[in-house]
N, C-alpha and C positions, 0 to 999 in steps of 0.2 A: 574835282569831286568824283568819288567812286560810285557810279550809277548802279552797281550791282551789289551794294552793301546790304546784308541781310536785315530782316526786320527784327528789332530787339525788344520783344515783348513776350514774357513767358505765358504759357497756357495756364488756365485756371482749373479746368475740370478733367482734361485728358492727362492722366498720370503716367501713361506708358508712351515710350517713343514710337513714332509711326515709321515702321520700316516695311515697305511694300515693294519688293524688287524681284518679280518673277524671273525664273531662270532664262527665259527667252530674251530678256533685256540685256543680259551680259553678252550674248552672241550678237545681238543687234548693235550694240555699241562698238564691238570689234569690226563688224561689217561697215558701219558708218565711218569709222576711222580710215578704212581703206578706200571707201567711195569718195571721201573728201578730195583725194588726189585727182579725181576725174571731173570735178565741177569747178565752175568759175566763181560762183557766189553761193551764199546761203540765204534762203527765205525762211525765216524763223517765225512760227505762229505761236503767239501767246494768248492767254485769255485776258480780255480788257478789264475784267473784274479783279484780276490778280496779276498785274503786269510784271511784278518782281518775283512773286512766288512761283509763277509759271515759267521762269527762266531756269533752264537746266544748266547748272554751273559746269558740268562736264562738256556740254556742247559749246559753251562760251570759251572753254580752254582749247578744245579740239579745233574750233573754227576761228581762232584769234587772228590768223593771217589772211582770212578771206573777207571780201566785202560782204556786208550783211544788210538785209532789209527785214525789219521787224514789223509784223502786222499784229495789231491788237484786235483779235477777232472777238465776236460776240459783243461788239461795241454797243449794239442796241439794248443790251442788258446792263451796261455799265453807266456810272455817273459821267455824263458828258464833260462836265467841267474838269473832273479829275483825269479823264482820258486825255484831254488836251494838255494838261500839265505833264502827264507821263510821256506823251509824244515829244514834247520839248525836252524833257530830261533824258530820254533814251537816244535822241539824235546826236550823232558824233561825226567825226571826220570820215570814218569808213563805214558808218552805220546810218541808215535812214529808218524812220518809223512812221507808221500811219495806222489809222483805225479802219476797221472793216467789219462787214457782216456777211458771212459766206452765203447766207440765204437771200440776200438782197441783190437783185440784178444790177442796179446802178452802182452799188458798192463794189461788186465783182468787176464791173467794167473799169472802174478807177484803178483797181489792182492790176488788171491786164494792161492798162495804159502805162503804169509804172514799169511793168516788166518789159513792155515793148521799148520804152525809152532806154532801159538798161541794155537790152539786146542791141539796139541801134548804136549805142555808145561803144559796146564791145566790138560790133562789126566794123566800125570806123577804125578802131585801133588795130584789129586784125588785118584790115585792108592795107594799112600803112606798113605792115610787116609781111605783106604778100600772101596773106591767108584769106581765102574767100569761101563763102557758103558753109561756114562752120557755125552751128546753132549755139546759142548761149545755154550752157548746162547749169541748172540751178537745183541745188539740194533743198528739199522742203523738210524742215524738222519741227518738232514740237512735242511736248509731253502729252500723255493720253488725254483724250476727250476735250481738246481745245478747238476742234472743228477743222483739223488739217485736211482730212480726206474730203470733207464736204466742200471746202474751198477749192481743192484740186478738181473735183467733179464739176463745180460751177465754172471754173476757168476752161475746162476741157469741153464743156457742153455735153457731157455724157458720163455715165457711171463707170469711171476708170478705176476708182479706188473704193475699197470697202468702207462703209460708214456704220456707225452705231452710237447709241446714247450711253454706252458703258465703256470704260477704259480698256485698252488692250485689243482692239479689233484688228488693226493692221499689224501683221506679224513679219512680213518680208518686204524688201525694197523692190520697187518697180519703176521703169522709165515710162513717162507719159509725154507725148509730143503735143505742143501747142503750135500748130502751123509749121512753117519751115524754119522759124528763127529761134524757137525756144524748146528745150527739153527739160522736163521736171523729173527729178528723182524723188519719188515718194518713199519715205522711210517710216519704220515703226515708231510709235510714240513711246519714248523711254523716260523713266525717272532715273534717279541716282541712288546709290546704295543707302545713304544715310542723310537725314535732314538735320543739319547742325542746329538750326533754329526750329523749335517745335511749332512756332506759329506758322511757318511755311507749310508744314504738313497739314495743319488744321485748315488753313485757307484752301489748299488744294482739295482736301476732303469735302469742304463746304461746297465747292463748285462742281464736285463730281469727278475730279481727275484721279481720285484714289478709290478703289473698290469700297463699297459700303460695308463689306464684310470685315474690314480692318478695325473699325472703331464702333463702340456701342452708339446707336443713333441718339439716345438721350444725352449722352455726354457731348457728342458733336453738336447737337442742337443747342445745348446750354452754352457752348462756346460761341455759336453764331448769335444767339440772343443777346449775350453780353456785348459782343462786337457791334451789333446793329443798334443796341440801346445807346451806345456811345456816339456813333456817327450818324445814325438814321432813326432816331426815336419816333419821329412822326410817321415813318413807314410802318413800324410795328403797331402803333396806335390805330392807324387807319385800317389796318387789316384785322387786328385781333382785339382792339379795345385796350383799355388800360391794363397793364401787366404788373407783376410783382418784381421787386428788386432781385429776388432769388429766381434764377432762370428755371429751376426745376418746379417751383410753384407756378411759374408762368406757363410751363407746359401743361400743368393740370388745368389751369384756367382756359387755355386754348382747347384742350380736350373737352371740357364741360360745355364751352360755348359752341363747339362744332359737333356735339353729340358723338364724340369719339370715346366710346365706353367699352368697358370689359363686361363679361357676363355678370349679371347682378347689378349693373348700373354704375359701377365705380369709373371714375375718369381714367382713361388709358393714356398715360404719358408717352409710351412708346409710339402709339399711333399719332399722337400730337407732334412728336419729334419728326416722324417721317413726313407728316403734312407740312411742317415748317420748312424742312429741307427741300421738299418738292416745290413749295412756294418760292423759296429763295432762288433755286436753280432755274426756274421757268419764268422768272421776272414778275411774279404776281405781287411782289412787295415793292415793285418799282425798280428804277435803275440804280444799282448799288455797286460800289467798288470796295473791296476788302483791303487792298494794299493802299496805304496813304502815302503820296509822294513827299509829304512834309514831315513824316515820322522820322 
């Protein structure tokens, strides 16, 4: 089975291809390619709500000869049953996968335990070769806004990496030491030049990994409403009441019911779209996963 097979479902309302590749990402990719020579393994952070969409295929290619630990972060916002299915699907001979919440102390301790086990295993192999006191060097990678820097800060117990709720906060690589046995290399969150499958770009936009300036909020919200009406209709009903089959009319209903109005009293669908996107991203609609492992 090819676990990195793209999602094959065309978009309905976003007619233009999503291409968001700021110039600094080209430089960051070249730097990352060079830095890979310095590390023992890759710690890849993905968003648990989009475990496949938040895979950077460039990173998969660059790091194909390195051991990899995949962490599905923001697991507290994702469908727990589907997260477990994704962990089973993503685990392979040279790859391990686990769920985490970078803001939860217990979850971060579990990640640290995994890293300590990996470090101890490496130290044992080093000792057999006559190498001692060399820390495990781990490159931390992930696309924008998956919580990479938040996780690093939680592991380090201090504000070592810049964080933010918008993509593109980390611009340069930096080494961060965890005790004597582990060194983390924090890298910028980078996307790739072109999304071959438009659904991937839409899922990333829905979870906030792509700037909100790239797509009209109403079109993106329409995509999200259709997706959730298919997989989580009860979540929409519980939050907004009964909605229309047409997502744009649903936005008007959401606007009317929440007093999101234009001057003059007309329903403001743009305000409703932004409210819906904020609700989705912050977990107010419940625990949702956009990538389905059985699609």
